[in-house]
C-alpha positions as CSV (number, residue, x, y, z in Angstrom):
1,M,87.6,76.9,66.6
2,K,90.7,76.3,67.5
3,T,91.3,74.3,70.9
4,I,94.7,75.0,72.9
5,P,96.0,71.7,74.5
6,H,97.8,70.8,77.4
7,W,101.7,70.0,77.0
8,I,102.8,67.0,78.8
9,D,105.8,65.1,78.4
10,G,106.6,66.8,74.9
11,S,103.3,66.4,73.1
12,P,100.1,68.1,72.9
13,V,97.2,66.8,75.3
14,S,93.5,67.0,74.8
15,G,90.9,67.5,77.3
16,T,87.4,67.5,77.8
17,D,86.7,70.4,79.5
18,T,87.0,73.7,78.3
19,Q,86.5,77.4,78.2
20,A,86.9,80.6,76.1
21,V,89.5,82.4,74.8
22,F,88.5,85.9,73.3
23,N,90.3,88.1,71.7
24,P,89.7,91.4,73.6
25,A,90.2,93.9,70.8
26,T,87.0,92.6,69.1
27,G,84.9,91.0,71.7
28,A,84.9,87.8,69.7
29,E,86.0,84.2,71.0
30,Q,88.8,83.4,68.9
31,A,89.6,79.8,70.6
32,E,88.8,77.2,73.5
33,V,91.8,76.1,76.1
34,V,91.6,72.7,77.3
35,L,91.4,72.8,81.2
36,G,93.1,70.2,83.2
37,G,92.7,68.8,86.9
38,T,93.8,66.5,89.6
39,A,94.4,63.9,86.4
40,E,96.8,66.2,84.4
41,I,98.7,67.3,87.0
42,D,99.6,63.6,88.2
43,T,100.4,63.0,84.5
44,A,102.4,66.3,83.9
45,V,104.2,65.1,87.8
46,A,104.6,61.3,86.3
47,A,106.6,63.0,83.4
48,A,108.5,65.5,85.0
49,A,109.7,63.2,88.1
50,K,111.1,60.6,85.0
51,A,112.6,63.2,83.3
52,F,114.1,64.6,86.7
53,E,115.9,61.0,86.8
54,T,118.3,62.1,84.0
55,W,118.1,65.8,83.6
56,S,118.8,66.7,87.0
57,E,122.4,64.4,86.1
58,S,122.7,66.1,82.8
59,S,126.3,68.1,82.9
60,L,126.4,72.0,82.8
61,T,127.5,72.3,79.1
62,Q,124.2,70.2,77.9
63,R,122.1,72.3,79.7
64,T,123.7,75.7,78.6
65,Q,123.9,74.5,75.4
66,I,120.1,73.7,75.2
67,L,119.7,77.3,77.2
68,F,121.6,79.0,74.4
69,A,119.7,77.8,71.7
70,F,116.4,78.4,73.6
71,R,117.3,82.1,73.6
72,Q,118.2,82.3,70.1
73,L,115.1,81.1,69.2
74,L,113.4,83.6,71.4
75,V,115.0,86.2,69.3
76,E,114.0,84.6,66.0
77,H,110.5,84.2,67.2
78,E,110.0,87.2,68.9
79,E,107.5,88.9,66.2
80,E,105.4,85.9,65.8
81,L,105.0,85.3,70.0
82,G,104.5,88.7,70.2
83,R,101.5,88.8,68.3
84,I,100.3,85.8,70.1
85,I,99.8,88.0,72.9
86,C,98.9,90.6,71.2
87,A,95.9,88.6,70.0
88,E,94.9,87.1,73.6
89,H,95.7,89.6,76.1
90,G,95.2,93.0,73.9
91,K,98.6,94.6,74.6
92,T,100.3,95.8,71.9
93,V,102.7,94.1,69.8
94,D,105.5,96.5,70.8
95,D,104.3,95.9,74.7
96,A,104.3,92.3,73.9
97,R,107.8,92.0,72.4
98,G,109.5,93.9,75.4
99,E,107.8,91.2,77.5
100,I,109.7,89.1,75.7
101,V,112.7,90.6,75.6
102,R,113.0,91.3,79.2
103,G,112.1,87.9,79.9
104,R,115.2,86.6,77.3
105,E,117.4,88.6,79.6
106,V,116.7,85.9,82.5
107,V,117.6,83.1,80.0
108,E,120.5,84.8,79.3
109,F,121.7,84.7,83.1
110,A,120.6,81.1,83.3
111,C,122.9,80.3,80.6
112,G,125.7,81.7,82.6
113,L,124.8,79.5,85.8
114,G,127.9,77.4,85.8
115,D,129.8,80.3,87.6
116,V,127.0,80.7,90.0
117,L,127.1,77.2,91.0
118,K,130.7,76.5,91.4
119,G,130.4,76.4,95.4
120,S,133.2,76.5,97.6
121,F,136.1,74.9,99.0
122,S,137.7,75.0,102.3
123,D,141.3,73.2,102.3
124,Q,142.9,72.2,106.2
125,V,139.6,72.8,107.9
126,S,141.4,70.8,110.9
127,R,144.2,68.4,110.1
128,G,143.7,66.3,107.0
129,I,140.4,67.8,106.7
130,D,138.9,69.9,104.0
131,V,135.2,71.0,103.7
132,H,133.3,71.9,100.4
133,N,129.6,72.9,99.3
134,F,127.8,72.4,96.4
135,R,124.2,73.0,95.3
136,R,121.6,70.4,93.8
137,P,118.5,70.7,92.3
138,L,115.0,70.3,94.4
139,G,113.0,67.7,92.1
140,V,110.1,68.8,90.4
141,V,108.9,72.2,90.5
142,A,105.9,74.3,89.4
143,G,105.0,78.1,88.1
144,I,101.9,79.7,88.5
145,T,101.3,82.7,86.6
146,P,99.2,85.4,85.8
147,F,97.7,86.7,82.5
148,N,99.4,90.5,82.3
149,F,102.9,89.0,81.4
150,P,102.1,85.6,79.7
151,A,105.7,85.2,78.4
152,M,107.9,87.3,80.9
153,V,106.4,86.3,84.0
154,P,106.9,82.3,83.0
155,L,110.7,83.4,81.8
156,W,111.3,85.0,85.1
157,M,110.8,81.0,86.8
158,H,111.6,78.2,84.3
159,P,114.9,79.1,82.8
160,I,116.6,79.2,86.2
161,A,114.5,76.0,87.6
162,I,115.9,73.9,84.3
163,A,119.3,75.4,84.5
164,T,119.7,74.1,88.1
165,G,118.5,70.9,87.3
166,N,114.8,70.9,87.9
167,T,112.5,70.0,85.9
168,F,109.0,72.2,85.2
169,I,105.3,72.2,85.4
170,L,103.8,75.7,84.5
171,K,100.3,76.6,85.2
172,P,99.3,79.6,83.2
173,S,96.2,82.0,83.4
174,E,93.7,80.5,81.1
175,R,92.7,84.3,79.5
176,D,96.2,84.3,77.6
177,P,97.5,80.3,77.0
178,S,99.0,80.0,73.9
179,A,102.1,81.6,75.1
180,A,102.7,78.9,77.2
181,N,102.9,76.1,74.5
182,F,104.5,78.1,72.0
183,V,107.4,78.5,74.6
184,A,107.1,74.6,75.1
185,E,107.8,74.1,71.0
186,L,110.5,76.2,71.1
187,Y,112.1,74.3,73.9
188,Q,111.6,71.5,72.5
189,K,113.3,72.8,68.8
190,A,116.3,73.7,71.0
191,G,116.8,69.8,72.6
192,L,115.1,69.8,75.7
193,P,114.2,66.4,76.9
194,D,110.8,65.5,76.8
195,G,109.2,66.0,80.6
196,V,111.8,68.7,81.6
197,F,109.2,71.5,80.6
198,N,105.6,71.1,81.0
199,V,102.0,73.0,80.5
200,V,98.9,71.9,82.0
201,H,95.9,74.6,81.8
202,G,93.0,75.1,84.0
203,G,91.6,76.8,87.0
204,K,91.2,76.5,90.8
205,D,91.0,72.6,89.9
206,A,94.5,72.7,88.6
207,V,96.0,75.4,91.1
208,D,95.1,73.0,94.2
209,A,96.1,70.4,92.3
210,I,99.5,71.6,92.2
211,L,99.6,73.1,95.7
212,G,98.7,69.7,97.2
213,H,100.5,66.8,95.3
214,P,103.1,65.5,97.3
215,G,105.9,65.1,94.1
216,I,105.5,68.9,94.0
217,Q,108.8,70.4,95.6
218,A,108.3,74.0,95.2
219,V,105.6,76.5,93.6
220,S,106.2,79.7,92.4
221,F,103.5,82.5,91.9
222,V,102.6,85.7,90.5
223,G,99.3,87.2,91.0
224,S,97.0,89.3,93.1
225,T,97.7,89.4,96.8
226,P,94.6,87.5,98.5
227,I,95.7,84.2,95.8
228,A,99.1,84.6,97.0
229,K,98.5,84.4,100.8
230,Y,96.2,81.2,99.8
231,V,99.1,79.8,97.2
232,H,102.0,80.2,100.4
233,E,99.2,78.6,102.9
234,Q,98.4,75.7,101.2
235,A,101.7,75.0,100.0
236,S,103.4,75.4,103.4
237,A,101.2,73.5,104.6
238,N,102.0,70.7,102.1
239,G,105.7,71.0,103.1
240,K,106.6,73.1,99.6
241,R,108.9,76.2,99.0
242,V,107.1,78.7,97.8
243,Q,107.6,81.8,95.9
244,A,104.3,84.2,96.3
245,L,104.3,87.4,94.9
246,G,101.2,89.6,95.3
247,G,99.7,92.9,93.9
248,A,100.9,96.5,94.5
249,K,99.9,100.4,94.6
250,N,102.6,101.8,93.2
251,H,103.3,105.6,93.6
252,A,105.6,108.0,91.8
253,V,106.8,111.5,93.9
254,V,107.2,114.5,92.4
255,L,109.3,117.1,93.7
256,P,108.7,120.8,93.0
257,D,112.6,120.8,91.6
258,A,111.7,117.9,89.1
259,D,111.2,118.5,85.2
260,L,107.2,118.3,85.1
261,E,107.7,117.5,81.1
262,F,110.0,114.6,81.5
263,A,108.3,113.6,84.9
264,A,105.0,113.8,83.3
265,D,105.9,111.7,80.3
266,H,107.5,108.9,82.1
267,I,104.3,108.4,84.4
268,T,101.9,108.7,81.6
269,A,103.5,105.9,80.3
270,G,104.1,104.1,83.3
271,A,100.1,104.4,84.3
272,Y,99.0,103.6,80.9
273,G,101.2,100.9,79.2
274,S,99.5,97.9,78.6
275,A,96.6,99.3,79.6
276,G,97.8,99.7,83.6
277,E,97.8,95.7,83.8
278,R,100.8,95.5,85.2
279,C,102.1,95.0,89.1
280,M,104.7,97.7,88.3
281,A,102.3,100.2,86.9
282,L,102.0,103.3,88.3
283,S,98.6,104.3,89.7
284,V,99.1,107.1,92.0
285,A,101.2,110.3,91.7
286,V,102.0,112.2,95.0
287,A,102.5,115.9,93.7
288,V,104.6,117.6,96.4
289,S,103.9,121.2,97.2
290,T,104.1,123.5,94.3
291,A,104.3,120.5,91.7
292,A,100.6,119.7,91.9
293,D,99.0,122.2,89.6
294,A,101.4,122.2,86.7
295,L,101.9,118.5,87.1
296,V,97.9,117.9,86.7
297,A,98.0,120.1,83.8
298,V,100.9,118.4,81.6
299,L,99.5,114.5,82.5
300,E,96.0,116.0,81.4
301,R,97.5,116.9,77.9
302,K,99.6,113.8,78.0
303,A,96.9,111.6,78.9
304,R,94.4,112.7,75.9
305,E,97.3,112.3,73.7
306,V,97.5,108.3,74.5
307,K,96.6,106.6,71.1
308,V,94.1,103.6,71.8
309,G,93.6,101.1,69.8
310,P,93.8,97.2,69.3
311,G,97.3,96.1,70.0
312,D,98.4,95.2,66.5
313,A,97.4,98.4,64.6
314,P,100.1,100.7,63.6
315,G,100.9,103.6,66.0
316,T,98.6,102.0,69.1
317,E,100.2,103.2,72.3
318,M,97.7,101.5,74.8
319,G,95.1,98.4,73.9
320,P,92.1,96.8,75.3
321,L,91.7,95.0,78.9
322,V,91.8,91.5,78.8
323,T,88.1,91.3,79.5
324,K,84.6,92.2,79.5
325,A,84.8,91.7,83.3
326,A,88.1,93.8,83.7
327,Q,86.7,96.6,81.8
328,E,83.5,97.2,83.5
329,R,85.0,96.8,87.1
330,V,87.7,100.1,85.9
331,E,84.9,101.7,84.4
332,N,83.0,101.4,87.8
333,A,86.0,102.1,90.0
334,V,85.9,105.9,88.0
335,G,82.4,106.4,88.9
336,V,83.1,105.4,92.6
337,A,86.1,107.8,92.8
338,H,83.6,110.8,91.0
339,T,81.1,110.2,93.6
340,Q,83.3,110.3,96.4
341,G,85.0,113.5,95.6
342,A,87.8,112.8,93.2
343,T,88.4,115.2,90.3
344,L,87.7,113.9,87.2
345,V,90.3,115.8,85.3
346,V,90.4,113.0,82.0
347,D,87.4,110.5,81.7
348,G,88.4,107.4,79.7
349,R,85.1,105.5,80.2
350,G,82.8,104.6,77.2
351,L,85.4,104.8,75.0
352,K,84.9,103.2,71.4
353,I,87.3,102.0,68.7
354,D,86.0,102.2,64.5
355,G,86.0,99.4,63.7
356,H,86.1,97.7,67.2
357,E,83.1,98.7,69.3
358,N,82.6,95.3,71.1
359,G,86.1,95.0,72.3
360,F,87.3,95.7,75.6
361,F,88.4,99.2,75.6
362,T,88.8,102.1,78.1
363,G,90.7,105.3,77.7
364,P,93.4,106.5,80.4
365,S,91.3,108.3,83.5
366,L,93.2,110.7,85.5
367,L,91.8,111.7,89.0
368,D,92.9,114.4,91.3
369,H,92.5,115.3,94.6
370,V,92.4,111.9,96.0
371,T,92.6,110.5,99.8
372,T,93.6,107.6,101.0
373,E,90.6,106.9,102.4
374,M,89.3,106.8,98.8
375,Q,88.2,103.3,97.1
376,A,90.4,104.3,93.6
377,Y,93.5,104.4,96.2
378,Q,93.5,102.0,98.3
379,E,92.4,99.2,95.7
380,E,94.5,97.7,92.9
381,L,92.3,98.4,89.9
382,F,94.6,97.2,87.3
383,G,93.6,99.3,84.6
384,P,94.5,102.6,82.8
385,V,93.7,104.8,86.3
386,L,95.8,107.6,87.5
387,A,95.2,109.0,91.0
388,I,96.5,112.2,92.0
389,V,97.2,112.2,96.2
390,R,98.6,116.0,97.0
391,V,101.2,116.5,99.8
392,D,103.1,119.5,101.3
393,T,106.1,118.0,101.9
394,L,109.0,114.9,100.7
395,D,108.5,113.5,104.2
396,E,104.9,113.5,104.2
397,A,104.7,111.8,100.6
398,I,107.3,108.7,102.1
399,D,104.3,108.9,105.0
400,V,102.0,108.5,102.7
401,I,103.8,105.4,100.5
402,N,104.3,103.5,104.0
403,A,100.9,103.5,105.3
404,N,100.1,101.7,101.9
405,P,99.9,98.1,102.6
406,Y,101.7,97.6,99.3
407,G,105.1,97.6,98.8
408,N,106.2,96.6,95.4
409,G,107.8,99.7,93.6
410,T,107.8,103.5,93.9
411,A,109.5,106.3,91.9
412,L,110.8,109.4,92.9
413,F,111.2,112.4,90.1
414,T,113.7,115.0,91.7
415,A,117.3,117.4,90.7
416,S,118.2,116.7,94.5
417,G,120.6,113.7,95.7
418,E,120.0,114.9,99.2
419,A,116.1,114.0,98.3
420,A,116.7,110.6,96.5
421,R,118.3,109.5,98.9
422,R,116.2,110.2,101.8
423,F,113.8,108.9,99.8
424,Q,115.4,105.7,99.0
425,R,116.2,104.7,102.5
426,G,112.9,106.2,104.3
427,V,110.4,104.0,101.9
428,K,109.0,100.9,103.0
429,V,109.3,99.8,99.6
430,G,111.1,96.6,97.9
431,M,111.8,98.2,94.4
432,I,112.8,102.1,93.8
433,G,113.2,104.2,91.1
434,I,115.0,107.4,91.0
435,N,113.8,109.3,88.1
436,V,113.3,105.9,86.4
437,P,108.9,105.2,86.6
438,V,108.9,101.4,86.6
439,P,112.0,99.9,88.6
440,V,112.1,96.4,87.4
441,P,115.4,95.2,87.9
442,M,117.7,93.1,85.5
443,S,117.6,89.6,85.8
444,Y,120.9,89.6,87.8
445,Y,119.3,91.2,90.6
446,S,115.8,89.6,92.2
447,F,112.6,91.1,92.0
448,G,109.9,91.2,94.8
449,G,108.2,93.9,96.9
450,W,107.8,94.1,100.9
451,K,104.6,94.1,103.0
452,D,101.6,92.5,100.9
453,S,103.5,92.6,97.7
454,L,105.5,89.4,98.5
455,I,104.1,86.6,100.8
456,G,106.6,85.1,102.7
457,D,110.8,85.9,101.8
458,S,111.3,84.5,98.6
459,P,111.7,87.0,95.6
460,I,111.7,85.8,91.9
461,H,114.9,85.1,89.5
462,G,118.5,86.9,90.1
463,P,120.0,85.2,92.9
464,E,116.9,84.3,95.0
465,G,115.9,82.2,92.3
466,I,118.9,80.1,92.4
467,R,118.7,79.6,96.1
468,F,115.1,79.2,95.6
469,Y,115.3,76.3,93.1
470,T,118.3,74.6,95.0
471,R,119.5,73.0,98.4
472,P,122.9,73.3,99.6
473,K,125.1,70.0,100.4
474,V,128.2,70.5,102.5
475,V,130.9,67.6,102.6
476,T,133.6,67.4,104.9
477,T,136.2,65.0,103.8
478,R,139.5,62.9,105.1
479,W,142.2,60.8,103.6
480,P,144.3,59.3,106.1
481,R,147.3,57.7,105.4
482,T,146.8,53.9,105.2
483,E,149.9,53.5,107.3
484,Q,148.9,55.6,109.6
485,H,146.1,55.4,112.3
486,T,143.5,58.0,113.7
487,T,142.1,57.4,116.9
488,A,138.3,58.2,117.2
489,G,137.2,60.3,120.1
490,F,134.0,60.0,121.7
491,D,134.0,63.9,122.5
492,F,131.9,66.0,120.2
493,P,134.3,66.6,117.1
494,T,136.1,70.1,117.1
495,S,138.4,71.5,114.2
496,S,141.5,70.6,116.8
């Protein structure tokens, strides 16, 4: 049985407590991961703090060269890393490669931080006095990341943290931990000094150790809203900066003037891609007026055409859910929706894949006539379930979205520029797509929702990521001539 260790100070570190890691396509245990807690976090912080002394003083050229090398290694090992993710998460290899590419974009953004970190200079703000500013790294920072993107979400954090001079401790999900160790090895091959990037596996004990450790200056988190609130509360109480991104219930509004074949195609992919295990997955389609019946008909056809199977099998479009518990939770939610009055257009429950009968598979489910009072609408199901809510007008659709406690992403399918402008200005959501189903912004913009999808006010990557991992210094300087004497005054200094 393979054992997945921690990675601390440039080397694998073993442990005594372990947890099983399963192959979701077969249901079989394929490895065990060591679980750390306070002791392992202490060791990692000590290593990271020591590394920070020299890494924070390294040149921008050195950091950039290492990040360029790391970026190239991600390209060269994309297939291998994708198959590691597929084996532990269950998503298709192509989907896993896609998340690596989107994570790599942040590395590319981090390679150009030399321009962003230039600061500014003001000459002669007062007679003989100049002012300039620059940003400095915080120190040791940490990331707590979810199972659904074991490569991409950490890559949204550590490249920017490292590029700005910090050292990093990653606590990945214990459900699919191998990607984190693989990335650590790539960093080492790229020339990153030992201790700058560390991986500690574990559950709540490791999380609490991070949140309470006085040597960690900032914590980045992506996961469910209840845990995001807990992380924000605990880390803030211990004087840390916090990025805490929570859950979502993303709506796609379809107007009667939309190209329904185009809209349904993209909504299907957005709802069932990665088995719906995305914080940006489309879980609700809001059909406006006369679009409803025709949209449901096309969505039904496309849902039945989705090819479900092992993620490494050619032609597979949707793999299994990550655990047996996730499979049972999603299928139970479909049953509850039916009993509450939803029309079960497509029932994905009970799906069995030949040769993988014990895998954690469930097929796409499509629910029509869902109301906002139903459990299937109110809860983030995190599975391949698409709910159809019918409304009469675009304004009513906007009201539905704004009444929802989440505000991560939303989309509108329309041919009307006026409707699109009214929609994007009216919805209380952080990321919006117009005829784009999953509006994840590029790396040079920041990612983050509103309401219960972002706890606090710190989005991730892009300009906000730079701000999060650094603090500013403002320097006021005077270089008087030695032959001239300037008299100091006791009044409050002004710019005269």
